[in-house]
C-alpha positions as CSV (number, residue, x, y, z in Angstrom):
1,X,25.5,24.8,3.2
2,X,26.2,21.1,3.0
3,X,23.7,18.3,2.3
4,X,23.7,17.3,6.0
5,X,23.0,20.9,7.1
6,X,20.2,21.2,4.5
7,X,18.6,18.0,5.7
8,X,18.8,19.2,9.3
9,X,17.1,22.4,8.3
10,X,14.5,20.6,6.3
11,X,13.7,18.3,9.3
12,X,13.2,21.3,11.5
13,X,10.9,22.9,9.0
14,X,8.7,19.8,8.8
15,X,8.7,19.3,12.6
16,X,7.7,22.9,13.2
17,X,4.8,22.6,10.8
18,X,3.6,19.3,12.3
19,X,3.0,17.6,8.9
20,X,1.5,14.1,9.0
21,X,3.7,11.1,8.3
22,X,2.8,7.5,7.5
23,X,2.7,7.6,3.8
24,X,6.2,6.3,3.1
25,X,8.1,7.5,6.1
26,X,7.6,7.5,9.9
27,X,10.4,10.0,10.9
28,X,10.6,13.7,10.0
29,X,14.3,13.3,9.2
30,X,13.4,10.6,6.6
31,X,10.7,12.7,5.1
32,X,13.1,15.6,4.7
33,X,15.8,13.4,3.3
34,X,13.3,11.9,0.8
35,X,12.3,15.2,-0.6
36,X,15.8,16.8,-0.7
37,X,17.5,13.8,-2.3
38,X,14.8,13.5,-4.9
39,X,15.0,17.2,-5.7
40,X,18.8,16.9,-6.1
41,X,18.6,13.8,-8.1
42,X,20.6,11.8,-5.6
43,X,20.0,8.1,-4.6
44,X,17.8,7.8,-1.5
45,X,20.5,5.9,0.3
46,X,23.0,8.8,-0.1
47,X,24.9,9.3,3.2
48,X,24.8,13.1,3.8
49,X,27.9,12.9,6.0
50,X,29.9,11.6,3.0
51,X,28.6,14.3,0.7
52,X,30.8,17.1,1.9
53,X,30.8,19.7,-0.8
54,X,28.7,22.8,-0.5
55,X,25.4,23.0,-2.4
56,X,24.7,25.9,-4.7
57,X,22.3,28.6,-3.8
58,X,20.0,27.4,-6.6
59,X,20.0,23.8,-5.2
60,X,19.3,25.0,-1.7
61,X,16.4,27.2,-2.8
62,X,14.9,24.5,-5.0
63,X,14.9,22.1,-2.1
64,X,13.5,24.6,0.4
65,X,10.7,25.4,-2.1
66,X,9.8,21.7,-2.3
67,X,9.7,21.5,1.5
68,X,7.5,24.6,1.7
69,X,5.2,23.0,-0.9
70,X,4.9,19.9,1.3
71,X,4.1,22.1,4.3
72,X,1.7,24.5,2.6
73,X,-0.3,22.0,0.5
74,X,-0.2,19.1,3.0
75,X,0.1,16.7,0.1
76,X,1.8,13.3,0.6
77,X,5.5,13.5,-0.5
78,X,4.8,10.7,-3.0
79,X,2.4,12.9,-4.8
80,X,5.0,15.6,-5.1
81,X,7.8,13.3,-6.2
82,X,5.5,11.0,-8.2
83,X,7.4,8.0,-6.7
84,X,7.0,5.7,-3.7
85,X,8.9,2.7,-2.5
86,X,7.6,-0.5,-1.0
87,X,10.0,-3.3,0.0
88,X,12.8,-1.6,-1.9
89,X,10.8,-1.5,-5.1
90,X,9.9,1.8,-6.7
91,X,6.4,2.7,-7.9
92,X,4.9,5.5,-9.8
93,X,2.1,7.2,-7.9
94,X,-0.2,10.2,-8.3
95,X,-3.5,11.5,-6.9
96,X,-5.5,8.9,-8.8
97,X,-4.4,6.2,-6.4
98,X,-3.5,5.7,-2.7
99,X,0.1,5.9,-1.7
100,X,1.4,2.3,-1.5
101,X,2.2,1.2,2.0
102,X,0.4,-2.1,2.5
103,X,1.7,-4.4,5.1
104,X,0.9,-7.3,2.8
105,X,4.1,-6.4,1.0
106,X,6.0,-7.5,4.1
107,X,4.4,-11.0,4.2
108,X,5.1,-11.4,0.5
109,X,8.8,-10.5,1.0
110,X,9.1,-12.8,4.0
111,X,7.2,-15.6,2.2
112,X,5.2,-16.2,5.3
113,X,2.1,-17.0,3.3
114,X,3.8,-20.0,1.7
115,X,3.6,-22.0,5.0
116,X,-0.2,-22.1,4.6
117,X,-0.3,-23.2,1.0
118,X,0.5,-26.8,0.0
119,X,1.7,-25.7,-3.5
120,X,3.1,-22.6,-5.0
121,X,0.2,-20.4,-6.2
122,X,-0.4,-20.5,-10.0
123,X,-3.2,-17.9,-10.1
124,X,-3.2,-14.8,-7.8
125,X,-5.7,-12.0,-7.5
126,X,-4.8,-8.6,-6.0
127,X,-8.2,-7.2,-5.1
128,X,-8.4,-3.4,-4.6
129,X,-5.1,-3.2,-6.4
130,X,-4.8,0.6,-6.3
131,X,-1.6,1.6,-8.0
132,X,-0.8,-2.1,-8.6
133,X,2.1,-2.4,-6.1
134,X,1.0,-5.7,-4.5
135,X,0.2,-7.2,-7.9
136,X,3.8,-6.3,-9.0
137,X,5.3,-7.6,-5.8
138,X,3.3,-10.8,-6.1
139,X,4.5,-11.3,-9.7
140,X,8.1,-10.9,-8.4
141,X,7.6,-13.3,-5.5
142,X,5.9,-16.0,-7.7
143,X,7.5,-15.8,-11.1
144,X,5.4,-18.7,-12.5
145,X,2.1,-17.3,-11.4
146,X,-0.5,-15.4,-13.5
147,X,-1.6,-12.3,-11.7
148,X,-4.8,-10.3,-11.9
149,X,-5.2,-6.8,-10.4
150,X,-8.7,-5.5,-9.9
151,X,-10.1,-2.3,-8.7
152,X,-13.4,-0.4,-9.1
153,X,-11.4,2.7,-9.9
154,X,-10.4,3.0,-13.6
155,X,-8.2,6.0,-12.6
156,X,-6.3,3.8,-10.1
157,X,-6.0,1.1,-12.8
158,X,-4.4,3.6,-15.1
159,X,-1.7,4.1,-12.5
160,X,-1.4,0.3,-12.0
161,X,-0.8,-0.2,-15.7
162,X,2.1,2.3,-15.6
163,X,3.7,0.2,-12.8
164,X,3.2,-3.0,-14.6
165,X,5.0,-1.6,-17.6
166,X,7.6,0.1,-15.4
167,X,8.7,-3.3,-14.1
168,X,8.3,-5.3,-17.3
169,X,5.4,-7.3,-16.0
170,X,2.6,-6.3,-18.4
171,X,2.6,-9.8,-20.0
172,X,2.0,-11.4,-16.6
173,X,-0.5,-9.1,-15.0
174,X,-4.1,-8.6,-16.2
175,X,-5.8,-5.5,-14.9
176,X,-9.6,-5.6,-14.4
177,X,-12.1,-2.8,-13.6
178,X,-14.3,-4.9,-11.2
179,X,-16.3,-4.0,-8.1
180,X,-15.3,-6.6,-5.4
181,X,-15.5,-10.2,-6.4
182,X,-17.9,-9.7,-9.2
183,X,-17.9,-12.4,-12.0
184,X,-16.2,-13.5,-14.2
185,X,-13.2,-13.7,-11.9
186,X,-13.0,-17.5,-11.4
187,X,-10.9,-19.2,-8.8
188,X,-7.5,-18.3,-7.3
189,X,-4.9,-20.0,-5.2
190,X,-4.2,-16.7,-3.4
191,X,-6.3,-13.6,-3.0
192,X,-4.5,-10.5,-1.6
193,X,-6.8,-7.7,-0.5
194,X,-6.0,-4.3,1.1
195,X,-9.5,-3.0,1.1
196,X,-11.0,0.3,2.2
197,X,-11.3,-0.4,6.0
198,X,-11.0,2.9,7.8
199,X,-14.1,3.3,10.1
200,X,-16.2,6.5,9.9
201,X,-15.0,8.0,13.2
202,X,-11.3,7.5,12.1
203,X,-12.0,9.0,8.7
204,X,-13.2,12.2,10.4
205,X,-9.9,12.4,12.3
206,X,-7.6,11.9,9.4
207,X,-5.0,14.7,8.7
208,X,-5.1,16.5,5.3
209,X,-2.3,14.4,3.8
210,X,-4.5,11.3,4.1
211,X,-7.6,13.1,3.0
212,X,-5.7,14.0,-0.2
213,X,-5.9,10.3,-1.2
214,X,-8.9,8.9,-2.9
215,X,-11.7,8.4,-0.3
216,X,-12.8,5.3,-2.2
217,X,-9.6,3.6,-1.2
218,X,-9.9,4.4,2.5
219,X,-13.4,4.7,3.8
220,X,-15.0,1.5,5.0
221,X,-18.2,2.7,6.5
222,X,-19.4,3.0,10.1
223,X,-17.2,0.1,11.4
224,X,-14.8,-0.2,8.5
225,X,-16.3,-3.5,7.3
226,X,-18.6,-2.4,4.5
227,X,-16.3,-3.9,1.8
228,X,-15.1,-6.8,3.9
229,X,-18.6,-8.2,4.6
230,X,-19.5,-9.1,1.0
231,X,-15.9,-10.1,0.4
232,X,-15.9,-12.7,3.1
233,X,-19.4,-13.9,2.2
234,X,-18.3,-14.8,-1.3
235,X,-14.6,-15.4,-1.2
236,X,-14.8,-19.2,-0.8
237,X,-16.3,-19.4,-4.3
238,X,-13.3,-17.7,-5.8
239,X,-10.7,-19.7,-4.0
240,X,-9.3,-23.1,-5.1
241,X,-9.8,-25.9,-2.5
242,X,-6.4,-25.1,-0.9
243,X,-6.5,-21.4,-1.6
244,X,-6.1,-18.6,1.0
245,X,-7.2,-15.0,1.4
246,X,-4.7,-12.6,2.8
247,X,-6.6,-9.5,4.1
248,X,-5.3,-6.3,5.6
249,X,-7.5,-4.6,8.2
250,X,-5.1,-2.2,9.9
251,X,-6.2,-1.1,13.3
252,X,-9.8,-2.4,12.8
253,X,-9.3,-5.9,14.4
254,X,-11.9,-5.2,17.1
255,X,-14.4,-4.2,14.5
256,X,-13.5,-7.3,12.4
257,X,-14.0,-9.7,15.4
258,X,-17.3,-8.0,16.2
259,X,-18.5,-8.4,12.6
260,X,-17.3,-11.9,12.1
261,X,-17.3,-13.7,15.5
262,X,-17.4,-17.2,13.8
263,X,-14.0,-16.7,12.1
264,X,-10.6,-17.5,13.6
265,X,-8.2,-16.0,11.2
266,X,-4.4,-16.4,11.5
267,X,-2.6,-13.2,12.2
268,X,0.5,-12.8,10.0
269,X,3.5,-11.1,11.6
270,X,4.4,-7.7,10.3
271,X,6.3,-4.6,11.5
272,X,3.0,-3.3,12.9
273,X,2.2,-6.5,14.9
274,X,0.3,-9.7,14.3
275,X,-3.3,-8.5,14.0
276,X,-3.3,-6.1,11.0
277,X,-2.9,-8.7,8.2
278,X,-5.1,-11.8,8.5
279,X,-5.1,-15.1,6.7
280,X,-8.2,-17.2,6.0
281,X,-8.4,-20.4,4.0
282,X,-11.1,-21.6,1.7
283,X,-12.5,-24.2,4.1
284,X,-13.0,-21.8,6.9
285,X,-14.6,-19.2,4.7
286,X,-16.9,-21.8,3.3
287,X,-18.4,-22.5,6.7
288,X,-19.4,-18.9,7.3
289,X,-23.1,-18.4,8.0
290,X,-25.3,-17.1,5.1
């Protein structure tokens, strides 16, 4: 059996079992390729059509065993491989933190935030940092900035520290175990936040793969805005006069607008549309009703 044939069989196995995607891949073929290439120790950009030699029986069985594990346990592939990729950057991940997939990574890569800041940010906070992926990407995007990554979960921060060290950025990123915008955080030119925002009804509909992630990183209460309310109430005090907040809300835009009708955020363009990552500046947040 060749690599291409094994990938086709793996794709069929995953399709037949109806595993859930969205934690690194969006296509069954990509999910199968990820697991098989990782198991074989091959680069993820390997072209199976150019890998013509037959695989050994041991290699085939090892890959099939991993695919069966994915199907039977309904764990995200990232938890099985202990690795995930975001904007081409590799991150360590395990069950202590959510699988990195934030759309904020796209706006960092596109530098679309820069148009709304008069100066390059010098101090950046990644709030709800999880495994630290956005803090790492922010450090790469703004090499002169000091970065802080905060999270209420000390388990997640342990994973974040691994990623800071993995990319040689431990000297530029400070990790804090903090609930929300609790003091003594100070002021920032840029706050990034991918908070728990999944509403209660949606939480009840999540497939097992997503329920395998820490609930603390996902569940946002009845309308998904439990974390966002105190965040927006106090964010202006933690932003510099020209600072901005970049907030991911996923599919909760209707709930966001209902909860904060006085706000007119700017929707940042991402692969998922223009209403899942929002930008708010310090002046607008300062005018929010008490």
